[in-house]
C-alpha positions in Angstrom: 167.2 36.4 50.2 163.9 35.8 46.9 160.8 35.4 46.6 158.9 32.4 47.0 158.8 30.3 43.3 154.9 29.6 41.7 155.6 25.8 42.7 157.5 27.1 46.7 154.4 29.2 47.3 152.1 26.4 46.2 153.7 24.5 48.4 153.6 26.5 51.1 150.4 27.9 51.0 148.8 24.2 51.1 150.8 23.7 54.2 149.3 26.9 55.8 145.8 26.6 55.2 145.8 23.5 56.8 146.3 24.9 59.9 144.8 28.5 59.1 142.6 28.2 55.9 141.5 31.4 54.1 142.9 33.5 57.1 146.2 33.5 55.0 144.7 36.7 53.4 144.9 38.1 56.8 148.7 37.7 57.1 149.4 39.7 53.1 146.5 42.0 53.6 147.7 44.0 56.7 146.4 47.2 57.8 149.1 48.5 59.2 151.8 47.9 56.8 152.4 45.2 53.8 154.4 42.2 54.4 155.5 39.6 52.0 157.1 35.9 52.0 160.7 35.6 51.5 162.8 32.5 50.6 166.1 32.4 52.2 168.7 29.4 52.8 165.7 27.0 52.0 163.7 28.8 55.0 160.5 31.0 54.8 160.5 34.5 56.3 157.2 36.4 56.9 158.9 39.7 56.6 157.2 43.5 56.4 158.5 45.0 53.1 160.2 47.8 54.9 162.5 46.2 56.5 163.2 44.0 53.5 164.2 46.7 51.7 166.4 47.5 54.5 167.8 43.9 54.4 169.2 44.1 50.4 171.8 45.8 51.8 173.0 43.0 53.5 174.9 40.2 51.6 173.3 36.6 51.4 175.8 35.0 53.0 176.2 37.6 56.5 172.4 37.4 56.5 171.2 35.2 59.3 167.5 35.6 59.6 164.6 38.2 58.6 161.5 38.8 60.2 159.7 35.6 61.6 160.8 32.3 60.5 157.6 30.2 59.3 159.3 27.0 58.2 162.2 25.4 55.7 161.6 23.4 52.7 163.3 19.7 52.7 165.5 18.9 50.6 162.4 16.4 49.0 160.4 19.7 48.2 158.0 19.4 51.1 157.5 22.3 53.7 157.8 22.0 57.5 156.5 24.3 59.4 158.7 26.0 62.5 157.7 26.3 66.2 158.2 30.2 65.5 154.8 30.1 63.3 153.2 29.6 66.2 152.1 33.5 67.1 150.6 33.8 63.7 149.3 30.5 63.8 147.5 30.4 67.0 146.1 33.9 65.8 144.4 32.6 62.9 143.8 28.9 63.9 140.3 27.5 62.4 141.0 24.4 64.6 141.9 24.5 68.2 141.8 22.1 71.0 143.0 22.2 74.6 144.8 20.1 76.7 144.5 19.2 80.5 147.4 20.2 83.0 148.2 16.8 83.5 148.5 16.7 79.4 150.6 19.5 79.0 154.3 18.2 79.8 153.8 15.3 77.7 153.0 17.4 75.0 156.1 19.7 75.5 158.1 16.7 75.6 157.1 15.8 72.5 154.2 13.3 72.9 151.0 13.2 70.9 148.0 14.3 72.7 145.9 11.5 74.3 142.3 10.7 74.4 143.0 11.5 78.4 144.6 14.5 78.3 142.0 16.2 75.6 139.9 19.1 77.6 138.0 20.4 74.4 137.8 20.7 71.1 136.6 22.7 68.6 133.3 21.2 67.1 133.2 19.7 63.6 137.4 19.3 63.3 137.9 16.6 60.8 140.5 13.7 60.5 144.2 15.0 59.7 143.4 18.5 60.0 146.1 21.0 61.4 145.2 22.4 64.7 146.8 24.3 67.2 147.3 23.3 70.8 146.3 25.0 73.9 146.7 24.8 77.7 143.4 25.5 79.3 144.2 29.0 80.4 144.9 30.0 76.0 148.2 29.7 76.3 149.2 28.3 72.8 151.8 25.2 73.5 152.2 23.9 69.9 150.5 22.7 66.8 149.8 19.1 65.1 147.3 17.0 62.9 144.3 15.3 64.2 144.6 11.8 64.2 140.7 11.4 64.5 137.4 13.5 63.9 135.6 15.3 66.9 132.8 12.6 66.4 135.6 9.7 66.9 137.3 11.2 69.5 134.1 10.8 71.8 134.2 7.2 71.2 137.8 7.0 71.6 139.6 5.0 74.3 141.7 6.9 77.2 145.2 5.9 76.2 143.9 6.8 71.9 146.0 9.6 70.1 143.5 12.7 69.4 146.4 15.0 68.2 149.5 14.1 66.1 152.4 16.1 67.8 154.0 18.2 64.6 155.8 20.9 66.7 155.5 22.5 70.8 157.7 25.6 72.4 159.6 22.9 74.1 161.2 22.8 70.8 162.9 26.1 71.7 165.2 25.2 74.5 165.3 21.1 72.4 166.2 22.3 69.0 167.6 26.2 69.7 171.0 25.2 67.5 169.0 24.6 64.5 165.8 26.3 64.6 167.2 29.2 62.3 
């Protein structure tokens, strides 16, 4: 468990800012207690400093997880967000997409959000922007990247892709052995 290097921090914050923008500041400067990001076995964890100090007494090979796993670095150095970060992405998301009830199951099975399944979308959402996908009852289902801007979505045919799938809460079942 170690702090992120300068390059890792830049890569991680670039990816995270695609989804929550300047709200990254709210993750670090919390009113209850200070939190930080730590790297352990190529995974980035969001952990309170008090728990992090207690975890230093555990050896690295025995430590499995620490705090909330936000994602992992690939072998090529890119960062991939995990579904375990959804709670914080949903809380601070700049852009949101709501899917109709008939579009929830296809999204939870790993498919993209189609125009026919789109219930609402945040105004002025640009193309290639990170969005959190919600059900119509405001339950966060996952996240992805917009394939079209809000204006282009209005002109799209019903079978056109609006949001490219990245992660959904169905991954807790599909990938339970490799998540952490």
